MDTraj code that builds the backbone (N, CA, C; nanometers):
import mdtraj as md
import numpy as np

residues = "UNK UNK UNK UNK UNK UNK UNK UNK UNK UNK UNK UNK UNK UNK UNK UNK UNK UNK UNK UNK UNK UNK UNK UNK UNK UNK UNK UNK UNK UNK UNK UNK UNK UNK UNK UNK UNK UNK UNK UNK UNK UNK UNK UNK UNK UNK UNK UNK UNK UNK UNK UNK UNK UNK UNK UNK UNK UNK UNK UNK UNK UNK UNK UNK UNK UNK UNK UNK UNK UNK UNK UNK UNK UNK UNK UNK UNK UNK UNK UNK UNK UNK UNK UNK UNK UNK UNK UNK UNK UNK UNK UNK UNK UNK UNK UNK UNK UNK UNK UNK UNK UNK UNK UNK UNK UNK UNK UNK UNK UNK UNK UNK UNK UNK UNK UNK UNK UNK UNK UNK UNK UNK UNK UNK UNK UNK UNK UNK UNK UNK UNK UNK UNK UNK UNK UNK UNK UNK UNK UNK UNK UNK UNK UNK UNK UNK UNK UNK UNK UNK UNK UNK UNK UNK UNK UNK UNK UNK UNK UNK UNK UNK UNK UNK UNK UNK UNK UNK UNK UNK UNK UNK UNK UNK UNK UNK UNK UNK UNK UNK UNK UNK UNK UNK UNK UNK UNK".split()
xyz = np.array([
    [11.6707, 12.4178, 10.6920],
    [11.5810, 12.5298, 10.7530],
    [11.4626, 12.4599, 10.8230],
    [11.3849, 12.3766, 10.7436],
    [11.2635, 12.3149, 10.7946],
    [11.2940, 12.2393, 10.8950],
    [11.4105, 12.1575, 10.9128],
    [11.4321, 12.0651, 11.0225],
    [11.4600, 12.1400, 11.1404],
    [11.5182, 12.2587, 11.1327],
    [11.5480, 12.3409, 11.2383],
    [11.4573, 12.3408, 11.3598],
    [11.3329, 12.3668, 11.3315],
    [11.2365, 12.3782, 11.4416],
    [11.2324, 12.2269, 11.5142],
    [11.2381, 12.1281, 11.4499],
    [11.2426, 11.9948, 11.5184],
    [11.3582, 11.9793, 11.5805],
    [11.4850, 12.0187, 11.5313],
    [11.6033, 12.0096, 11.6037],
    [11.5924, 12.0883, 11.7449],
    [11.5344, 12.1996, 11.7302],
    [11.5250, 12.2761, 11.8601],
    [11.4419, 12.2243, 11.9632],
    [11.3500, 12.1482, 11.9142],
    [11.2555, 12.0662, 12.0131],
    [11.3182, 11.9362, 12.0632],
    [11.4404, 11.9082, 12.0211],
    [11.5159, 11.8173, 12.0776],
    [11.5188, 11.6788, 11.9930],
    [11.4788, 11.6893, 11.8686],
    [11.4861, 11.5701, 11.7849],
    [11.6152, 11.5719, 11.7032],
    [11.6880, 11.4620, 11.7126],
    [11.8381, 11.4482, 11.6283],
    [11.7896, 11.3974, 11.4932],
    [11.7701, 11.4768, 11.3820],
    [11.7377, 11.4281, 11.2536],
    [11.8624, 11.4065, 11.1525],
    [11.8765, 11.2925, 11.0990],
    [11.9622, 11.2817, 10.9766],
    [11.9192, 11.2613, 10.8522],
    [11.9369, 11.3551, 10.7681],
    [11.8791, 11.3340, 10.6324],
    [11.9313, 11.2136, 10.5637],
    [11.8256, 11.1245, 10.5246],
    [11.8587, 11.0145, 10.4477],
    [11.8450, 11.0282, 10.2800],
    [11.7278, 11.0936, 10.2480],
    [11.6849, 11.1083, 10.1191],
    [11.6479, 11.2362, 10.0886],
    [11.7004, 11.3198, 10.0112],
    [11.6899, 11.4705, 9.9682],
    [11.5612, 11.4814, 9.8903],
    [11.5209, 11.6017, 9.8894],
    [11.3846, 11.6397, 9.8094],
    [11.4201, 11.5960, 9.6799],
    [11.5393, 11.6191, 9.6221],
    [11.5721, 11.5898, 9.4850],
    [11.5597, 11.4397, 9.4540],
    [11.6159, 11.3710, 9.5609],
    [11.6132, 11.2095, 9.5357],
    [11.4805, 11.1715, 9.5220],
    [11.3933, 11.2249, 9.6071],
    [11.2528, 11.1897, 9.6114],
    [11.1968, 11.2169, 9.4904],
    [11.2057, 11.3277, 9.4273],
    [11.1503, 11.3836, 9.3004],
    [11.1887, 11.2807, 9.1847],
    [11.3181, 11.2456, 9.1922],
    [11.3639, 11.1640, 9.0809],
    [11.3045, 11.0203, 9.1019],
    [11.2905, 10.9677, 9.2195],
    [11.2222, 10.8407, 9.2312],
    [11.0778, 10.8372, 9.1898],
    [11.0067, 10.9368, 9.2299],
    [10.8611, 10.9516, 9.1987],
    [10.8599, 10.9712, 9.0415],
    [10.9349, 11.0437, 8.9688],
    [10.9289, 11.0461, 8.8155],
    [10.9489, 10.9046, 8.7601],
    [11.0520, 10.8436, 8.8124],
    [11.0937, 10.6976, 8.7711],
    [10.9713, 10.6018, 8.7940],
    [10.9210, 10.6049, 8.8945],
    [10.7984, 10.5183, 8.9325],
    [10.6816, 10.5469, 8.8446],
    [10.6642, 10.6767, 8.8209],
    [10.5400, 10.7150, 8.7491],
    [10.5636, 10.6587, 8.5903],
    [10.6887, 10.6789, 8.5489],
    [10.7141, 10.6254, 8.4150],
    [10.6919, 10.4715, 8.4030],
    [10.7404, 10.3914, 8.4895],
    [10.7127, 10.2517, 8.4942],
    [10.5530, 10.2238, 8.5124],
    [10.4969, 10.2780, 8.5976],
    [10.3580, 10.2416, 8.6167],
    [10.2725, 10.2960, 8.4810],
    [10.3130, 10.3903, 8.4277],
    [10.2462, 10.4407, 8.2945],
    [10.2633, 10.3547, 8.1878],
    [10.3888, 10.2862, 8.1713],
    [10.4266, 10.1993, 8.0828],
    [10.3269, 10.0822, 8.1056],
    [10.3330, 10.0155, 8.2242],
    [10.2611, 9.8965, 8.2671],
    [10.1174, 9.9007, 8.2398],
    [10.0429, 10.0236, 8.2665],
    [9.9071, 10.0456, 8.2526],
    [9.8709, 10.1265, 8.1227],
    [9.9464, 10.1159, 8.0221],
    [9.9323, 10.1953, 7.9036],
    [9.7834, 10.1341, 7.8496],
    [9.6997, 10.2365, 7.8236],
    [9.5723, 10.1985, 7.7651],
    [9.4652, 10.1558, 7.8516],
    [9.5051, 10.1552, 7.9872],
    [9.4220, 10.1113, 8.0796],
    [9.3869, 10.2355, 8.1813],
    [9.2500, 10.2087, 8.2521],
    [9.2309, 10.3196, 8.3667],
    [9.2578, 10.2461, 8.4912],
    [9.3358, 10.3229, 8.5774],
    [9.3802, 10.2863, 8.7004],
    [9.3146, 10.3443, 8.8097],
    [9.2792, 10.2630, 8.9207],
    [9.2183, 10.2959, 9.0483],
    [9.3369, 10.3127, 9.1411],
    [9.3686, 10.4260, 9.1818],
    [9.4814, 10.4434, 9.2819],
    [9.4171, 10.4439, 9.4127],
    [9.4562, 10.3736, 9.5039],
    [9.3931, 10.3557, 9.6432],
    [9.5223, 10.3939, 9.7353],
    [9.4876, 10.5199, 9.7862],
    [9.5953, 10.5927, 9.8762],
    [9.5850, 10.5535, 10.0114],
    [9.6840, 10.5048, 10.0914],
    [9.6820, 10.4582, 10.2086],
    [9.7107, 10.5858, 10.3011],
    [9.5995, 10.6527, 10.3820],
    [9.6062, 10.7507, 10.4706],
    [9.6909, 10.7234, 10.5866],
    [9.7522, 10.8331, 10.6539],
    [9.7720, 10.9783, 10.5963],
    [9.9017, 10.9769, 10.5213],
    [10.0020, 10.8989, 10.5542],
    [10.1285, 10.9110, 10.5134],
    [10.1618, 10.9328, 10.3652],
    [10.0871, 10.8498, 10.2946],
    [10.0967, 10.8309, 10.1466],
    [10.0427, 10.9452, 10.0585],
    [9.9700, 11.0339, 10.1196],
    [9.9196, 11.1546, 10.0582],
    [10.0252, 11.2387, 9.9689],
    [10.1267, 11.2698, 10.0317],
    [10.2268, 11.3596, 9.9703],
    [10.2819, 11.2772, 9.8541],
    [10.3207, 11.1576, 9.8774],
    [10.3806, 11.0677, 9.7685],
    [10.2810, 11.0514, 9.6431],
    [10.1536, 11.0080, 9.6914],
    [10.0440, 11.0017, 9.5950],
    [10.0034, 11.1038, 9.5113],
    [10.0089, 11.2206, 9.5681],
    [9.9704, 11.3461, 9.4876],
    [10.0804, 11.3735, 9.3879],
    [10.2024, 11.3657, 9.4219],
    [10.3295, 11.3825, 9.3158],
    [10.3244, 11.2784, 9.2232],
    [10.2878, 11.1571, 9.2705],
    [10.3088, 11.0317, 9.1663],
    [10.1657, 11.0594, 9.0750],
    [10.0617, 11.0735, 9.1098],
    [9.9370, 11.0773, 9.0240],
    [9.9666, 11.1947, 8.9130],
    [10.0138, 11.3018, 8.9598],
    [10.0325, 11.4055, 8.8743],
    [10.1466, 11.3764, 8.7392],
    [10.2331, 11.2769, 8.7844],
    [10.3307, 11.2344, 8.6923],
    [10.2843, 11.1394, 8.6016],
    [10.1650, 11.0641, 8.6296],
    [10.1300, 10.9436, 8.5581],
    [10.0701, 10.9845, 8.4148],
    [10.0982, 10.8954, 8.3187],
    [10.0395, 10.9266, 8.1793],
    [9.9261, 10.8325, 8.1655],
    [9.8565, 10.7829, 8.2412],
    [9.7263, 10.7092, 8.2269],
    [9.6347, 10.7731, 8.3100],
    [9.4906, 10.7398, 8.2604],
    [9.3780, 10.8041, 8.3247],
    [9.3706, 10.7184, 8.4749],
    [9.3524, 10.8078, 8.5720],
    [9.3264, 10.7449, 8.7138],
    [9.2148, 10.8053, 8.7808],
    [9.1686, 10.7379, 8.8689],
    [9.0665, 10.7590, 8.9688],
    [9.1342, 10.7371, 9.1025],
    [9.0989, 10.8232, 9.2108],
    [9.1837, 10.8002, 9.3409],
    [9.0664, 10.7763, 9.4451],
    [9.0947, 10.6899, 9.5272],
    [9.0300, 10.6659, 9.6587],
    [9.1271, 10.6521, 9.7700],
    [9.0701, 10.6630, 9.8941],
    [9.1439, 10.6680, 10.0168],
    [9.1017, 10.5754, 10.1139],
    [9.2031, 10.5059, 10.1779],
    [9.1644, 10.4057, 10.2949],
    [9.2510, 10.4496, 10.4101],
    [9.2004, 10.4364, 10.5240],
    [9.2904, 10.4743, 10.6353],
    [9.2884, 10.3430, 10.7420],
    [9.4040, 10.2888, 10.7608],
    [9.4237, 10.1779, 10.8328],
    [9.5075, 10.2035, 10.9530],
    [9.4887, 10.1291, 11.0552],
    [9.5796, 10.1522, 11.1748],
    [9.6233, 10.0422, 11.2385],
    [9.7599, 10.0181, 11.2631],
    [9.8205, 9.9105, 11.3225],
    [9.9246, 9.9480, 11.4143],
    [9.9590, 10.0747, 11.4419],
    [10.0622, 10.1333, 11.5127],
    [10.0039, 10.2265, 11.6315],
    [10.0828, 10.2260, 11.7382],
    [10.0848, 10.3209, 11.8414],
    [10.2232, 10.3605, 11.8650],
    [10.2364, 10.4887, 11.8367],
    [10.3818, 10.5435, 11.8547],
    [10.4526, 10.4808, 11.7495],
    [10.5693, 10.4263, 11.7826],
    [10.6501, 10.3517, 11.6918],
    [10.6398, 10.2037, 11.6822],
    [10.5526, 10.1565, 11.7737],
    [10.5281, 10.0025, 11.7717],
    [10.4092, 9.9637, 11.7078],
    [10.4237, 9.8520, 11.6545],
    [10.3003, 9.7850, 11.5784],
    [10.2083, 9.7299, 11.6760],
    [10.0727, 9.7237, 11.6798],
    [9.9874, 9.6392, 11.7566],
    [9.9680, 9.5063, 11.7164],
    [9.9890, 9.4617, 11.6036],
    [9.9673, 9.3327, 11.5379],
    [9.8537, 9.3090, 11.4895],
    [9.7381, 9.4041, 11.4999],
    [9.6202, 9.3965, 11.4440],
    [9.5866, 9.5185, 11.3556],
    [9.5005, 9.4988, 11.2610],
    [9.4717, 9.6088, 11.1644],
    [9.3315, 9.6514, 11.1722],
    [9.3112, 9.7870, 11.1979],
    [9.1742, 9.8309, 11.1922],
    [9.1437, 9.9240, 11.0781],
    [9.0233, 9.9089, 11.0212],
    [8.9834, 10.0057, 10.9045],
    [8.9295, 10.1211, 10.9680],
    [8.9707, 10.2388, 10.9639],
    [8.9447, 10.3552, 11.0401],
    [8.8365, 10.4436, 10.9147],
    [8.8899, 10.4202, 10.7851],
    [8.8158, 10.4870, 10.6682],
    [8.8172, 10.4010, 10.5546],
    [8.7001, 10.3547, 10.5077],
    [8.7035, 10.2650, 10.3999],
    [8.6835, 10.3257, 10.2760],
    [8.7091, 10.2625, 10.1705],
    [8.6925, 10.3082, 10.0227],
    [8.5533, 10.3458, 10.0074],
    [8.5298, 10.4355, 9.9141],
    [8.4070, 10.4792, 9.8650],
    [8.3743, 10.4220, 9.7295],
    [8.4768, 10.3607, 9.6619],
    [8.4821, 10.3237, 9.5123],
    [8.4643, 10.1746, 9.5175],
    [8.3865, 10.1146, 9.4245],
    [8.3803, 9.9960, 9.4120],
    [8.4974, 9.9405, 9.3363],
    [8.5684, 9.8274, 9.3833],
    [8.7109, 9.7891, 9.3198],
    [8.6752, 9.6830, 9.2267],
    [8.5575, 9.6171, 9.2109],
    [8.5391, 9.4970, 9.1507],
    [8.5596, 9.5248, 8.9917],
    [8.6482, 9.4381, 8.9277],
    [8.6869, 9.4437, 8.8065],
    [8.7675, 9.5663, 8.7468],
    [8.8374, 9.6282, 8.8568],
    [8.9241, 9.7231, 8.8308],
    [9.0754, 9.6942, 8.8420],
    [9.1541, 9.7735, 8.7772],
    [9.2987, 9.7632, 8.8000],
    [9.3213, 9.8543, 8.9152],
    [9.3919, 9.7951, 9.0101],
    [9.3982, 9.8757, 9.1559],
    [9.5522, 9.8812, 9.1711],
    [9.6067, 10.0118, 9.2113],
    [9.7254, 10.0389, 9.2488],
    [9.7275, 10.0896, 9.3778],
    [9.7741, 10.0186, 9.4824],
    [9.7930, 10.0634, 9.6177],
    [9.9273, 10.1438, 9.6310],
    [9.8988, 10.2772, 9.6906],
    [10.0142, 10.3625, 9.7170],
    [10.0260, 10.3780, 9.8526],
    [10.1448, 10.3324, 9.8852],
    [10.1837, 10.3475, 10.0422],
    [10.3146, 10.4327, 10.0403],
    [10.3249, 10.4895, 10.1671],
    [10.4431, 10.5730, 10.1864],
    [10.5596, 10.4820, 10.2180],
    [10.5352, 10.3932, 10.3052],
    [10.6321, 10.2919, 10.3358],
    [10.5769, 10.1433, 10.3696],
    [10.6484, 10.0566, 10.3271],
    [10.6270, 9.9135, 10.3632],
    [10.7105, 9.8611, 10.4686],
    [10.6664, 9.8343, 10.5910],
    [10.7544, 9.8019, 10.7075],
    [10.7288, 9.6550, 10.7394],
    [10.6432, 9.6375, 10.8220],
    [10.6291, 9.4919, 10.8701],
    [10.5454, 9.4150, 10.7568],
    [10.4683, 9.4851, 10.6833],
    [10.3892, 9.4159, 10.5793],
    [10.2473, 9.3837, 10.6104],
    [10.2268, 9.3688, 10.7511],
    [10.0932, 9.3346, 10.7917],
    [9.9763, 9.4190, 10.7444],
    [9.9917, 9.5377, 10.7627],
    [9.8859, 9.6282, 10.7186],
    [9.8645, 9.6192, 10.5696],
    [9.9686, 9.6090, 10.4770],
    [9.9443, 9.5955, 10.3357],
    [9.8922, 9.4527, 10.3097],
    [9.9366, 9.3511, 10.3680],
    [9.8797, 9.2246, 10.3503],
    [9.7224, 9.2147, 10.3674],
    [9.6833, 9.2751, 10.4757],
    [9.5401, 9.2820, 10.5288],
    [9.4696, 9.3627, 10.4066],
    [9.5206, 9.4882, 10.3508],
    [9.4431, 9.5586, 10.2600],
    [9.4293, 9.4814, 10.1201],
    [9.5387, 9.4170, 10.0856],
    [9.5476, 9.3347, 9.9523],
    [9.4413, 9.2311, 9.9677],
    [9.4381, 9.1604, 10.0774],
    [9.3415, 9.0459, 10.0880],
    [9.1967, 9.1126, 10.0775],
    [9.1774, 9.2301, 10.1342],
    [9.0541, 9.3000, 10.1461],
    [9.0063, 9.3256, 10.0001],
    [9.1040, 9.3834, 9.9103],
    [9.0829, 9.4073, 9.7844],
    [9.0524, 9.3031, 9.6876],
    [9.1185, 9.2095, 9.7069],
    [9.1014, 9.0837, 9.6379],
    [8.9615, 9.0126, 9.6699],
    [8.9200, 9.0200, 9.7968],
    [8.7846, 8.9776, 9.8422],
    [8.6849, 9.0576, 9.7640],
    [8.7107, 9.1842, 9.7455],
    [8.6098, 9.2801, 9.6783],
    [8.6072, 9.2666, 9.5277],
    [8.7083, 9.1851, 9.4626],
    [8.7040, 9.1535, 9.3327],
    [8.7862, 9.2446, 9.2418],
    [8.9011, 9.2981, 9.2915],
    [8.9823, 9.3796, 9.2005],
    [9.0196, 9.2929, 9.0837],
    [9.0292, 9.3426, 8.9714],
    [9.0806, 9.2760, 8.8556],
    [9.2207, 9.2431, 8.8584],
    [9.3039, 9.3458, 8.8902],
    [9.4457, 9.3332, 8.9477],
    [9.4961, 9.4008, 9.0424],
    [9.5807, 9.3702, 9.1080],
    [9.6444, 9.4613, 9.2262],
    [9.7829, 9.4615, 9.2153],
    [9.8409, 9.5878, 9.2273],
    [9.9839, 9.6005, 9.2482],
    [10.0081, 9.7173, 9.3607],
    [10.1285, 9.7227, 9.4021],
    [10.1600, 9.8023, 9.5075],
    [10.2843, 9.8827, 9.4662],
    [10.2799, 10.0114, 9.5059],
    [10.3808, 10.1068, 9.4751],
    [10.4004, 10.1728, 9.5978],
    [10.5338, 10.1672, 9.6553],
    [10.5695, 10.2353, 9.7787],
    [10.6957, 10.3146, 9.7610],
    [10.6997, 10.4488, 9.8241],
    [10.8139, 10.5150, 9.8107],
    [10.9270, 10.4563, 9.8938],
    [10.9012, 10.3849, 10.0123],
    [11.0138, 10.3240, 10.1026],
    [10.9797, 10.1809, 10.1183],
    [11.0727, 10.1019, 10.0816],
    [11.0411, 9.9352, 10.1127],
    [11.1500, 9.9267, 10.2221],
    [11.1085, 9.9075, 10.3476],
    [11.1968, 9.9017, 10.4763],
    [11.1723, 9.7623, 10.5325],
    [11.2734, 9.6678, 10.4981],
    [11.2707, 9.5313, 10.5250],
    [11.3086, 9.4834, 10.6557],
    [11.3514, 9.5825, 10.7361],
    [11.4291, 9.5403, 10.8689],
    [11.3232, 9.4691, 10.9691],
    [11.1928, 9.5014, 10.9522],
    [11.1023, 9.4386, 11.0467],
    [10.9994, 9.3646, 10.9744],
    [11.0223, 9.3237, 10.8501],
    [10.9239, 9.2653, 10.7703],
    [10.8718, 9.1249, 10.8496],
    [10.7441, 9.1165, 10.8534],
    [10.6820, 9.0026, 10.9145],
    [10.6001, 8.9234, 10.8152],
    [10.5498, 8.9927, 10.7084],
    [10.4655, 8.9352, 10.6006],
    [10.5413, 8.9044, 10.4801],
    [10.5000, 8.7976, 10.4122],
    [10.5797, 8.7758, 10.2841],
    [10.5161, 8.8704, 10.1801],
    [10.5817, 8.9644, 10.1394],
    [10.5184, 9.0657, 10.0602],
    [10.6371, 9.1472, 9.9842],
    [10.6206, 9.1556, 9.8637],
    [10.7101, 9.2286, 9.7783],
    [10.6354, 9.3359, 9.6882],
    [10.6640, 9.4671, 9.7239],
    [10.5937, 9.5717, 9.6461],
    [10.6386, 9.5496, 9.4881],
    [10.5379, 9.5973, 9.4071],
    [10.5666, 9.5947, 9.2635],
    [10.6536, 9.7139, 9.2140],
    [10.6248, 9.8199, 9.2757],
    [10.7038, 9.9408, 9.2346],
    [10.7613, 9.9779, 9.3585],
    [10.9007, 10.0066, 9.3749],
    [10.9666, 10.0511, 9.4775],
    [11.0488, 10.1755, 9.4519],
    [11.0302, 10.2776, 9.5336],
    [11.1232, 10.4020, 9.5205],
    [11.2390, 10.3737, 9.5676],
    [11.2619, 10.3488, 9.7145],
    [11.3955, 10.3403, 9.7821],
    [11.3803, 10.2203, 9.8594],
    [11.4844, 10.1340, 9.8516],
    [11.4878, 10.0104, 9.9496],
    [11.5627, 10.0773, 10.0750],
    [11.5340, 10.0370, 10.1831],
    [11.5893, 10.0881, 10.3145],
    [11.5975, 9.9775, 10.4051],
    [11.7011, 9.9710, 10.4668],
    [11.7257, 9.8626, 10.5701],
    [11.6461, 9.8883, 10.7014],
    [11.6717, 10.0092, 10.7545],
    [11.6082, 10.0410, 10.9005],
    [11.5966, 10.1739, 10.9275],
    [11.5706, 10.1874, 11.0528],
    [11.5681, 10.3250, 11.1160],
    [11.4220, 10.3632, 11.1060],
    [11.4015, 10.4826, 11.2046],
    [11.2731, 10.5177, 11.2242],
    [11.2783, 10.6585, 11.1358],
    [11.2007, 10.6569, 11.0327],
    [11.1876, 10.7705, 10.9393],
    [11.0618, 10.8551, 10.9377],
    [11.1006, 10.9833, 10.9174],
    [10.9972, 11.1034, 10.9254],
    [11.0253, 11.1908, 10.7948],
    [10.9207, 11.2614, 10.7713],
    [10.9327, 11.3508, 10.6491],
    [10.8596, 11.3037, 10.5347],
    [10.8218, 11.3882, 10.4334],
    [10.7542, 11.3633, 10.3133],
    [10.6269, 11.2627, 10.3547],
    [10.5635, 11.2934, 10.4359],
    [10.4312, 11.2219, 10.4909],
    [10.4714, 11.1213, 10.5939],
    [10.5910, 11.0755, 10.6080],
    [10.6140, 10.9955, 10.7315],
    [10.6042, 11.0554, 10.8604],
    [10.5462, 11.0026, 10.9617],
    [10.5547, 11.0809, 11.0770],
    [10.5922, 11.0069, 11.2074],
    [10.5919, 11.0805, 11.3175],
    [10.6199, 11.0445, 11.4366],
    [10.5068, 11.0834, 11.5284],
    [10.3913, 11.0185, 11.5502],
    [10.2768, 11.0528, 11.6266],
    [10.2113, 11.1938, 11.5608],
    [10.1885, 11.2023, 11.4288],
    [10.1397, 11.3024, 11.3475],
    [10.2253, 11.4194, 11.3227],
    [10.3604, 11.4218, 11.3753],
    [10.4518, 11.5352, 11.3602],
    [10.5477, 11.4884, 11.2506],
    [10.6019, 11.5929, 11.1958],
    [10.7190, 11.6027, 11.0813],
    [10.6697, 11.5540, 10.9598],
    [10.5538, 11.5406, 10.9326],
    [10.5048, 11.4977, 10.7846],
    [10.5567, 11.5979, 10.6788],
    [10.5422, 11.7243, 10.7333],
    [10.5669, 11.8417, 10.6442],
    [10.7122, 11.8498, 10.5786],
    [10.8076, 11.7869, 10.6473],
    [10.9487, 11.7938, 10.5908],
    [10.9452, 11.7414, 10.4502],
    [11.0296, 11.8082, 10.3565],
    [11.0385, 11.7902, 10.2314],
    [11.1430, 11.6721, 10.1909],
    [11.2259, 11.6539, 10.2741],
    [11.3181, 11.5337, 10.2667],
    [11.2762, 11.4320, 10.3753],
    [11.3356, 11.3239, 10.3530],
    [11.3172, 11.2141, 10.4526],
    [11.4487, 11.1952, 10.5503],
    [11.4090, 11.2055, 10.6818],
    [11.5189, 11.1888, 10.7833],
    [11.4966, 11.0622, 10.8690],
    [11.6152, 11.0284, 10.9156],
    [11.6015, 10.9230, 11.0340],
    [11.6176, 10.9906, 11.1620],
    [11.5390, 10.9526, 11.2712],
    [11.5550, 11.0030, 11.3810],
    [11.6792, 10.9267, 11.4495],
    [11.7634, 10.9964, 11.5029],
    [11.8714, 10.9356, 11.5720],
    [11.8684, 10.9481, 11.7203],
    [11.8817, 10.8394, 11.8016],
    [11.8717, 10.8313, 11.9397],
    [11.7350, 10.8563, 11.9975],
    [11.7311, 10.9026, 12.1253],
    [11.5842, 10.9133, 12.1710],
    [11.5231, 11.0355, 12.1482],
    [11.3974, 11.0372, 12.1596],
    [11.3068, 11.1649, 12.1134],
    [11.2768, 11.2247, 12.2486],
    [11.2233, 11.3471, 12.2416],
    [11.1750, 11.3983, 12.3547],
    [11.0450, 11.3278, 12.3827],
    [11.0302, 11.2855, 12.5134],
    [10.9156, 11.1881, 12.5540],
    [10.9573, 11.0392, 12.5142],
    [11.0772, 11.0213, 12.4697],
    [11.1271, 10.8755, 12.4549],
    [11.0451, 10.7793, 12.3698],
    [10.9870, 10.8409, 12.2612],
    [10.9122, 10.7682, 12.1739],
    [10.9766, 10.6725, 12.0705],
    [11.0801, 10.7260, 12.0144],
    [11.1623, 10.6554, 11.8971],
    [11.2473, 10.5553, 11.9503],
])
top = md.Topology()
chain = top.add_chain()
for i, resn in enumerate(residues, 1):
    res = top.add_residue(resn, chain, resSeq=i)
    for name in ("N", "CA", "C"):
        top.add_atom(name, md.element.get_by_symbol(name[0]), res)
traj = md.Trajectory(xyz[None], top)
């Protein structure tokens, strides 16, 4: 029902990961992270905007004390990476001496995540780990392996559950692949 609107707008969406599959992966990841950080306080750094949906569900399922902060980085225009990373919103929390878990919606080229991890290391994080819902290796350019992966995905342009196409379709509760051209030819 929710994808019907977008289909009527000319988008061909194929469901890849159902709402139930996402819930299962979030629960599994929260369990793994809770075991790894038992007895520790965790600073969860959420990469805006896409990871907000995933991070909210993940943090509610964790069994360790957490503090959250947000960073907004930009390296894309439409579906193409620009090759450079800009900090559009910086952290408000001091990461020095803290266990930091970076939460991403998707790791694609790895360039943005590499930039962020280098920045957090420079700021003195005690430990760094990465949790991503989608690990998409098709276009990987940086040597990076997330510590906690929900779903490994080979390729395709994905939307839903926070993932977007030019700020659209984040609200979809499942994750879809856009098939073929989109209205305006963006994907």
